[in-house]
N, C-alpha and C positions, 0 to 999 in steps of 0.2 A: 505042183504050181512053184513057182520060181521064191527066193526068199533072201536074204541077206542075213548070211548068219555067222556067228562072234566063235573065233576057235582060240583069241588069246590075241596078246599084243599087237597091235595095228596086222592082226589078220581076219579080216572079213571076206565073207567069201558071199558070190551069186552063182546061186546053185539052187535044183529042184528037190525037192521034198515033198514027201504025200501031202494032199489037201491033209485037212481036220475035219471032223465032226461032233459038230456041237455033244454034249452030256446032258445030263439034268440041266437045270435051272441055267444052260448055259443059250448064246446068242454064237452066231457064228456071221462073220461082215466081211465083207465086200471092200474090203480097201483100196480108195481113190487116192490118199495122198498121207501122210506120213512123216513128223516132223522127228529133226537130230535133236533131242534134248544135251543141255549139259553136264548131264550124267552120260548119256550115251558117248561120249564125246570123251571122257573120265576115260571109261571104261576102254574105249578102244585104245585110248593112250601110254594107260600104266598098265594095266590088263592084269591087274589085281584085286578088281573090286567086287558085288557082289554076284556076277556071273560064272568068278573064278573061283568059287566057293559052292557054285552051284552044278548044276550039269551042263555040259559043253557037246558038242556045239549047242547053243541055240541062239532064236530070231532075236534080235534087238529092235526095242522101240515101245514108247506106251503112249503118244502123240499121232492123233487120227481122227481122218473126218473116210465114212465108206457106207454103205448100205445093208440092210441085213439081209442076208443071202439064206438063213437058215434060224430055226427056233431048234432050238430040247426040249425034250419032257418038261412041263409043268411050268413051260414062260408062257404066259397070255399078255403082258406087257408092248412088245416086240410082235409087228408084222413082217413077212417078205417085203422087200422094197422099197423099206422107209430108212430114211437119211440118217442117219446117227451117230457120237462120238462120242469117247468115253476119256474113264479115268485107268487110274492102275492101278489099282489095291482090289487085291483076293483076301479075305475076311472070311472067319472062323466062324463067327457069329453067336458064337457060346463062353469066351472069357469073360474074364471083370470087366473090359475095357467096351469093350461088344456087346452088354449086356445094358452098360449105360449110355452105346449109340455112338463112343468114340473110335471107331471103326481103325484108325486113322494111327491108332496104338496098341494092334489085338497083337496078342501072344503069340500067335500060332499063322502072321499075316505072308505072302504070296506078293510080288510083285510082275504084273505083264513086262517082259521083253527082261527080265534078271534072273526072274526063278520061277519065272512061265515064258511058253515062246509070245513073241509081241509083234507086232504091229505093220514090220518092215516088209509086208511080205502080201499076195495076192489077198492071202484071207486071215482073220485071227479071229481064236474064239475066248471068251470074256465071259463072266458071269452076267446076269443081265443086270445084280445091283449097280457094274459100274457103267453101266452104258447110259448117257442123252438122247432124246430124240431133237433131233436139229430141226425151228420153223423156215420156216420158205426165206425168212427176211434175213438167217444167220447164212453164209459162204462154205463153202467147205473149207476153201482158204481161211477164212474164220474158225469155225468151228474145229481143226484142224490144232486150232492155237487153244483151243479150252482149258488141258489140261494145265498148261505152265498160266493161264491166268487164273487158274481153280488155285493152282498157287499160293502166288502171288493176294491174293483175295485173302485167302486164309490168315496168312501173315499177315496184313491190314487187319484182322480181325481179332488176333493174337495180340495186337499192340493199343485194342482199341482205338482207332484214329476216330473221332469227331470230328463236324465242321467244324470250319476255322482255325481247326490247327494247323501249325509246320509240319512237315514230315522230312526224311535225309534218306534216300536212302544211299547205300555203299552196293556199289559193283553192276556196272554198266552190261551186264548181256542177258541176254532171253527174260528173266526172273528178278532182277535189276528193273526192262524198263514197264515191263509187265505192272511190276510195285509202282510206280508211276503210275500207269495209268488206272490202276486200283483203290489209292490213296485216292487220287483231282476223283472218282468217282464214290469217292466215301466223303466227300467233304472239304478235304484238307486246304485250305485257302493257299499255302507254299509249300512248295516239291523242292529238295536240291537233292540232285545227285551228284553224288561223288565219282568219278568220270577218271578211267587209267586210258581211253582211245578216244581221240580223239573223234575220227569221225564216228563214233559211237555216241560220244557226245550230244556232238551236231543232230544226231535223230532224239537224245529227249531234247532238244530244243526244239526241237518243231514236234514233239507231241507232248508240249507243254509245261516245264520244269521250267519254275523259275530261275532258278540259278544253275550252271555245269558244275563242278568245282573239280580243275584236274588236280590227282597226283601230282602232279609235274612245278605246278605253279606252288605248292610251299603244304604249308602245315592246314589240313584240311577240315581239323576243330577249330584252330582259329578264324579260317578262314567263314568257316559257317555262321561261327560266334560276333563276327564282323557284319553280318548281312541279318542278323536275328538281336543285334541290340544288347550281346552280348550274352545271350541267354544260353544258345541251342534251342536245339528243337524240341516239338513233343517225344515224336517218337522216332527213332531212325531204326527201318530196317536193312540187316547186312543179310545179301545175297550172293556169296562170295565163294566160300568156303576157303580162305587161304587163312594162316593160325594168324596174323598181324590185323583178322579184319574185326574180328571180335572188339574188339578193344578201343580200336577206330572208332565201331559203333554205337560201345556206349558212350566214349565219351562226349560222343555228338547231341549225345540227348541234354539235355537242362536238369537243372536238380530237378526232383522226381519225377522223373523223364522215362520213358522208355527203351527198352532196344531190343528188339526181336532178330533174333537168328534163324536165318532162312536157311544157307547154304548149306552144305556138304561137305564132310572134313574127310580129307585122309593122315592129317598131320593134328598133334594136340597144340595148343597155344597155352602163351606164358598171359597169366592173366593177375596183374595185382588188384587185389581186390581195395585196394585205400579209394580205390575212386568211386566204389559203392560206399562205403561206406557215412561219412560226412553229408553224401549228396544226395543219399536214399533215392534211387536210380534203381530202378526194375527191370532183368531180363529176362525172358521168358522163352523160349524154345518156337518150333513152328517146325509141324511135321507133317508135308504136303495139302493133304484136304480132307474134309468129313465129306458134306455136301455142295459144296463152294461149286463145285460145276454147272448147279441149277441155276445159284446166281450171277456164274461168267454167261452163262447163256443168255438169260434176261437182258442182264447191262450190256452182251453184245446185239440182240434183237430190237431194242429200245435207244442204241450207238448211243449209249449211254459211254461205251468205250470203245475202238475202232485199233485194233493192232495191226492194221493191215500193214502197216510201217516198218514191223518187226522182219517180213517175209521181205527175205532177201536178191534170195535165189530161190528157180523150180528146179530141178533134174529128175533127171529117170532113176529107176530102184538100181537099172543096170552100172549106170554110171556113181554111185554115192557113195563110194572110195573118194577116188581121183576129185568131184566136185563137187563131192559134200564136204567127210568129215576132213580132209586133209586142206580143203580150202576153207573151212572154218580152224582151222586150224593154222596154217600159215600166210589169213589175210582176212587178221581180229578187227580190224579199223571198221570197214565196212562192209562185212558180213555177222548178220545178227541170228537170223531164224531161217533156215534152209529145209522148203519141203521137197520128198520126195514124191515120183509121180510115180504111183502100182498101177492105178486103171490106164 
């Protein structure tokens, strides 16, 4: 079968590899669409991430929509031909955290497309617990966005967003824009997006942001306070992973507010805890998801979330490097989610 294989920094190859078979508890999925995630892009650009300490070459990708092609021994909840999407985690089910249902914190975890082969291929092998059926009312396009939506919904839950809350989103990438949708679905009355790119900021406005604050406009903290009677937001959600964005996210939150850290970092941040002590703000981490994919599918099915504006290009798998990864690097103003056509 054809697959997109990661060999190192800026080295992705479209090549033939053996077609896999599912083991016990596993499902073989024929992939229709695969999304390029920000973490995939980081691996491609830097070549120093999780894949680098794992086995290479590696088939990358963990956002997808497809159909069940075969099931392994013991799998009874999926049938050949059913439309599915999925999430990335592989967990042990036995450790302290798994025993408490906090699978995203598993001490022996793996992840599709990083530690095991991923979905940018004709076929994917996934544990059955990481797959979800897609109803007829959810298209493959939307189904391929379930995984990043699950990340965003988990972040909103970690922030305990309530109806009527003011929410600040730091970041205009896929996770930032998905967090905008998730916050609105949770009942946030105002959502402010701190953006770097004009094109993506315009997309945020079209998707319902109350206001977009561009980094080039001045101090985002003061600009958000000007819009919130001097208070700041109830919950801020950091979706970038840059050394400067955690403090920005904390300072966007009002006194007693919450900052959620969703971004994936490869460099440390400097942080002055003086902005915490007398404000009694809370900072909470957010690691991928538990079962938020189920919530994402329900919200897509009843149209409370419509992520289709995020999809800016669809390209064949064979053209993934030039028309996908390089395009996301060089055309950040207007490219957000690029889907790779497999089938």
